[in-house]
N, C-alpha and C positions, 0 to 999 in steps of 0.2 A: 829255408836253408839252401845255400848255394851248393851246386854240385862240384865235385873235383874237376878242375879244368882239364879238358882233353884237347889235344891238338888236332885241328882239321886243316887239311890242305885244300884250298879252293883254286883250281886252275882256271885261268881267265877271270880271276876275282876282281879285276879292275874294269870289267865290262858292264854292260847295261844291267843285267841281273845281279852280278857279283857285287857291284857297288852298293846295292841295297842289302844283299845277303850278308856280307862281311860284318857290317855294324850290328845286324840282328844276331849273328853268332856270338859276337863279343857281348852283346846285351844278355845273352843266355849263359854266359860264363865260360865259353870256349876260348882256348888259345887258337889263333887263326894265322895260318901261313898262306900268303898269296903268291902264286906264280903267274906272271903276266908279262907281256912285252910292253905294256903301257903305251900302245900305239895312239890311244885317244887322249893321252895326257896323264900326268901323275897327280893332278889336283883332286881326283875323286875322293881321296882319303884324307884331305887336309883337316877335316873336322875330327878325325879319330887317330891321326898319325902319332899322337903322343901316348896312346895306350900301349903299355909294355907288353900286352898279350898279342899285339899285332906284329907280324913279321912279314916283310915284303922281299920277294926275290924277283928282280927284273931279268927275265931270261926266256929262252925259247923252249917250248914243249918238245921240240924235235931233238934237243941236245940231251943225250942220255945222262951225261954227267950232271947237268943241271937238274934233271928230273930225279936222279938218284939222291942228290942232296935235298931236294924239295920234299920227297916222301919220307926221308929218314926221321924217325921219331914220331911219325903221325899215326893217329888212331883211325882216321877216316880220310877219304878223298871225295870231294864233290867236283866232278869233272865238267866244267863249263866251257873250257877253252876251245875255240874253233874259229875258222873263217865263217862268219855268219851271214846268212841270207843268199838267195840264189844268184843275184847279179854279181856279188863279190866273189863267189866261188867260180862262176863261169869266166870271170875276168882272167884268171890264171889257174886252169884246172890242175896243172902239175903241182903248183904251190899248195892249192887247197887240199889235194889228196895227201900231200906230205904232212900237213897239219891235222886235217880232219880224220884221216884214216891211218896212214902209215905210222904215225906217232902213237896210235892208240894201244896197240898190243904191247910195245915196250913199257908204256905207262902202267898198264895193268900188271905186267910181269914184275916190274920193279916195285910196285906197290905191295904185291904179295910177298916178295922177297924181303921187303923192309918190315914186314909184320903188320901192315895195315889190316885192320879187321873188317872194315866196311867201305865199299866203293859204290858211289851213287853217280850214275851217268845220265846227263841231260841229253837225251835223244831229241826227237821232234815229232809232233803230231803230223807234220807234213810228210812223213814216211808213207802215209796212206795214199798220197797222190790225189786221185780222183775216185770218188765213190758215190753211188746213188743210194747206198744203204741209209735208212733213216737214223740209225745209231751205230757208228763204227766202234766195235769193241777191240780189245787187244788181240783177239784171235783173227781179226780181219787180215786178208792178204796184203802184203806191202807192195805198193805199186809206185815207187819213187819216180817222179817226172822231171827231176833235175839232179845234178851232181851233188848238191847239198843234201838232199833227201837220201840219195843213194849211199853216200859215205856214212851218214848217220845209221842207216839200216845195216850196212856192212859191219859196223862196230858192235852191234848188239850181240850177235852170236859169239864173238870173241870174249865178251864179258861173261856171258852165260856159261861158257865152257870153263871159265876160271872159278865159278862158284864152288865153294867147299865149306866144310864145317867151321873152318877158321878164317874164311874170307867171304863175307856176306856181300852179295852183289844185288843191285836193284837198278832197274831202268825206268826212267820217267819220260813219257812222250808228252811234252807240254803243248798247250794251245799257243796261239799268238798272244804275246804279253803286251800289256798296255799300262800307262801311267808314268809318273815322274821318277827319275833316277839321277843321281849326281853325274853319271855318265849316260846322258840322255841319248836315246835313239829316236829320230823323227822319221824313220823309214819303215815303221810298222803300222798296220792298218789304222787303228784308233788314233795313234799319235800323229800319223800323216793327216788324217781328216781334221783333227783338232787344230793342228798347226795352220793348215790352210784356211780353216774357218776364221780363226782369230787374226791371223797375220796377212792373209791374202784376200779376205772378204768374200771368199767363195769356196765351196767344197767340190773338188773334182773326184769323181768316182770312175775308176778304170774297170770296165765290165759292169759288175754290180750283182749278177746272179750267183756268183761263186759263194758257197757256204764257207764261213770261217769260224772256228771256235776261238773264244777269247778268254783271257785270264788276267786279273790284275796282278801287278808285280809284287804287291805285298803278300797276296795269297800264295804266289809262287815261292817266295823266299821262306815263308813260314812252313810250307810243305817240305822244302829241302832241310830246314832245321829240324822239323819233326821226324824226318826219316833217319836222322842221326840217333834218335832215341827210340824208334820203333823196335819191338821185339824181333829177333832174328827170324823166328819161325813165321812171322807174318810177311816178311819182305824178301827172304832169301831166294834168289833166282827168279824174282817176279818182274813183270812188266806192267806199268800202270799208265793209263791215260790220265792227264791232268788238265781239265778244261772246266769252264763254267757256262758261259752264254754262247750258244751257236746261232749266228745270224748270217744272212747274206750281207755282202759288202754294202749293198744299197740300203738295207735295213739299218746297218751300223751307221751309215752316213746320216740317216734321219734322226737317230738317237743323238749323235754328236750335234747336229743342227739344233735340236731342241734344247740341249743343255747349254750350248754356247749362247743361244738367244735369251735363255733365262738368266744366265750369269752376266751377259753383256748386252743389255737391251738395245744399245746403240747399233747392234748388228742385226736387229730384227729384219726378217725377210732375206736371210742368206740364201743365195742361189745354189742349187746342186746341179752340177754339170756332169754329164756322163760321156766318157771317152772309151774307145775300143781298147782291148787288151789282149795280149797273147798268154796271159797267166791263167792257166786252166785249172789250177789246184782248187778242189772243192770237196769238202768232207764235213760230216756232222759227227763229232766225237761223243762217245758215251763215256762218262766218268763214274758209272755205277760201281765198277769193281773197286776203285780206290775209296769210294764212299763206304762201301760195305765192309771192306777189310780194314781200312785205316781210319774210317770216320772223317774223311776229308770233305769239309763243307765250306767252300769259298764264301767269304763275307763281303767282298767288294765287287761292284758291278762296273760295267763300261762307263756308266755315268760318273762313278767315283774317279776313274782314270782321267776322264775329260776334265773334271773339276780340279784335280791335282795339277794337270798341265796348265789350265787357265791361271791357277794361283801362282805357278812358277813363272809364267809369262808376266803376270802383274808385278811380281817381286823382282823382275829383272834377272832371273836365274838362267834364262835361255836367250841371251842376246843374239841378234842376227840369225834367228832360227830358220829363215828361208835360204840363207846363203852359206853359213859356216859349215865347212866340210866335216867337222868333228861329229855332227849329228847324223851323218849319212855314211854308212859303212862303205858303199861302193865308191863314193867320192874320195874318202880317205885312203882306201886301198889303191886307187889310181894315183894319188898324190905321193904316197910314200914308196911305191914300187918295191914292196917287200919281196925278198928272195929266200 
């Protein structure tokens, strides 16, 4: 039996994760409203644009009137919108602060005033910065090492302060996502390594010893969708890590190499080249809390993400993957000169 359709606002819904999340929410019977600048193109929803339950607003999260219109009549908000990844944020710190931090409190306030009952915030596992702890839990000190991490961390207490019996808030700190999306990113660890292996004939590892938690994009979107249905008492005012496999970048490269050589035997003997890096982020995330409280058990592995990308390359879904700027956030941000 289908549930009564509720309306969910997904900010940044045309982004890497949103482009997979929105179809999943529609599949589950929700009405979905997307608020996005569509910087990376409007084609991401071509396959579902005829669905009458999908509503799209092309607008800026910093415009209070646009935000007020977007939250009106919504039961829940999943907030994904941001300038994403460290280089893109550092490119224009003032712009990034205005979107990633300054716009956050007005969004929360307007959501509450509009009667939104649930607010899900996509923070980041990178707020932990650098840690030698064998398993970083949600109680671990936040040590952001970049502006991107810092702004994510600064938003969290704003949302927690807004928690009330009629406004359920929950914060997710996701691992690095991997896998295929209609709005593909090829500037994330597993995706980078796979693209280079398949299309450059070599895997370049920057550093290698840094620990990185990983999570398949399908597991990520299913978690967001499940959070819309979780009982208030389990998630209200809570923070959850969301990760699966914790590997060093070098270990991840070896996994990618193995899958690519298995799927594409002509690439047998792929070289792995190591280069220096100034990216010191390194942390091993524990997802015990979200498993214990919500029963979150990821089903897909890094290997699945690599195979998904190989299938997309084979199908011609990712043309010019080494050069097209739409796959790389920093290149696109430089090109559009957003203000």
